[in-house]
N, C-alpha and C positions, 0 to 999 in steps of 0.2 A: 164063827171063831177062826176064820181063815188066817187072820194075822198071827195066830198062835202056831205058826209053822215051825219046823225044826230050826234051831239056831246053829251057827258055825262054832266049831270047837274052840277056835282061838280066842274068841271074846264071849264065851258062853254066858258069864254073869251079866255083862253089859247088854248083850242082845236080849237076854231074858227080861231084864228090866224094861228095855225098849218095847218088847212085844206086849208085856203086861200093861205098861202105860198106855200103849195104843188101844188096847181093848177097853181100858178104863176110861180114857179121855173121849173115845168115840162112842161111849155108852153101850158098847156091845154087852158089857156086864154093867147094868145100871146101878145107881146108888142104892145101898141097902141089900143088894144081892151079893152072893158069894161066888168066888172063882170056882172052876171045876175042881173036883177032888185032887189032892196032891199027886197021887199015883197016876191018875189019868193025865194031868197037866204035864208031869215030867215026861211021860211017854210022847205026848203030842209035841212037846218042844225038843225032844231028843236030848234031854239033859239028865244029870243025876238029881236025886231028890235033895241032896245037900246043896247043890247050886240053886235049885228052885227055892229052898228055904232061905238062903242068903238074899235072893232077889226079893222075896216077899217081905223079909225083915227090913230091907232097905226101904221098900215102899211103905211099910208100916211106920217107920221112923220119919218118913217124909210126909205122912198124913194122908196117904192115898188108900190105905187099907187098915182094917181093924181085925187082928187075928184073935179068934176065940177058940178056946179048948173045949173038950167034952164031946158028947154024943151029937150035939147039934152045932158043933163048932165049924170053923173054916176061916178062910180069908175073905172078909166082907168089904165091899167097896164103900169108902166114905167120901170119895171125891165128888164135889158138886161144881159144875161149871159156873164161874162167876156171872152174876147178872150184868147185862150191859149197862154202862154208865157213860156220862159225858166225857169225851176225850179218850175213851178206851180204844176205839178203832184207830185213831191217829197214833196212839202210843204203840199199838201192836205193829202197825205198818212202819213206824219209825224204828222199832226194834229189828224188824226183818229186812227193811230196805226196799225201795221201789223196784229195783231190778229183780230181787228175789220174789217179790209179790207178782210181777208180770210172769216170771218163770213158773211160779206155782199155779197160776191161773191157766197158763198154756198147757202145763202138764196135766192138770185136771181135765181140761177140755179134750185133750187127746185120748186119755185112757177111758174116760167115761163115755165119750162118743163111740170109741172103739168097742167097748164092752156091750153097749146097746146094739150095735150093728151085728156083732158076733151072736148075741142071744137071739136076735130077730131071724137069723137064717137057720137056727137050729130046729130040729124036730122035737119040740118040747113035750115032755110027758104031762099028764094031767096034774100030777103033784107039783111040777115046776110052775105050771100056769096058775095053779091055785095059790102057791107060795107068793108069786109076784102080785097077784090080785089082793091077797091078804095083807101084804106089806102096805099096799096103797090104801086099803080100807083102814088099817090101823093108823096110818098117818093122817088120813082125812078126819078121823075122830079123836085126834090127839088133843090133850089139854095143853095149855101154854107151856107148863114146866116140862112136858115130855116131848114137845114138838121137835126140838133139835135132834134128840136122840133117835126118834122114830124116822125123821127125815134122813139121818145117816143110815139107819137100817134099810130104808127103802133103796137108797142109792147103792149101797154096798151089795144088796141082794142081787142086783142086775149082774154085777161081775161074778158073784159067787155062783149064781145059777148057770153060768157058762161051764162050770166044772174045771176052770183053769186056776190053780192056786197062784200062779204068777200074776195073772191079770187081776185076781181078787186082791192080792197083796199090793199091787200097784195102785189100785183104786183106793184102798185103805190108806196108803201112804199119801196119795194126793189129797184125800180128805183131811188127814192130819195136818198137812201143810197150810190149809186154809181154815182149820177148825177154830183157832182163836179169833180169826177175822169174822167168821159167821156168828160166833158167840157174842161178839161185840156189837153186832147190828141189832137195834131194837126190834122187838116183835111187832110188826105192823099187820093188821088184819087184811088190809087191801093186798099186801104182798103175799100173805098166806093164801088168800083166795086165788090170786093170779097163779101162784105156784101150784095149787091144786089142779087147775086147768091144764097146766103144762105137764104135771106128773101123769095125769090121765092120758094125755096125748102120747107120752112116752110108752105107757103100758099098752095102749091101743095099737101103736105101731109095732111093738115087739110081738104081741099076741097075734097080730095080723100078718106077721111074717114079712114086714116091709122094712128092710135095713136102712134104706135112705131116709124114710120118714122118721125112723127111730133116731138116726143121727141128727137130723134137723131139729127134732123135738128136744133132744138133750142139749144141743148147741144153743137153741133159743133160751132154754131154761138157765143155762150157765151164763149166757150173755146178760140175762136179767139180773143175776146175782152180781156180776161185775159192775153193771150200771148202778145198782143200789150202793155198792161200795164207793163208786166214784161220787155219787150224790151226797153221801154222808161225809165225804172228804172235802167237798168243795166249799 
């Protein structure tokens, strides 16, 4: 939940909506699950509970949340990423522009390669090592409807395990910028199998304490995603 960091006072409502949407769209809080308790969430975001309620109400009105009252109530996520369809990828890229696309891919390459390098040189605890291995295992056994969400969780965990909130937030931002693109790519088993090999190489390099190998593995993986995008656009 690193993206749920404190917001700035000047635009508290708008930034709260942004943070919550990021957590929802990235699948940090999956469909059907509920956001953290109101009191805990307000403290985490550094805002009043009034501002938090206004943001939650806005997201409920927009169809992202379902607020239920009572003992087992809370703000439950209702958002489902749309299934890819013909023309979706071209529409998303037309909306964002080719320059913004190139910038987003460059940004993602820089921050994710950097996060892997940082993590690879750290003296990781057993819990950190287990967390990274568990994220990989969960992704490898993901069902199709959960694959994108668990893929996001795997990638974000690399930055989060560095212990740097700024780096984790940057990686979450980078993922958000390409999220609609990734969701628009059809799920291809050959690509999933290839990605699994690349994900394993990333984890092996990090756990082996080899920052250069970690950088190369992440770069190769992200280059593959970019190539897939170009292929569907051609």
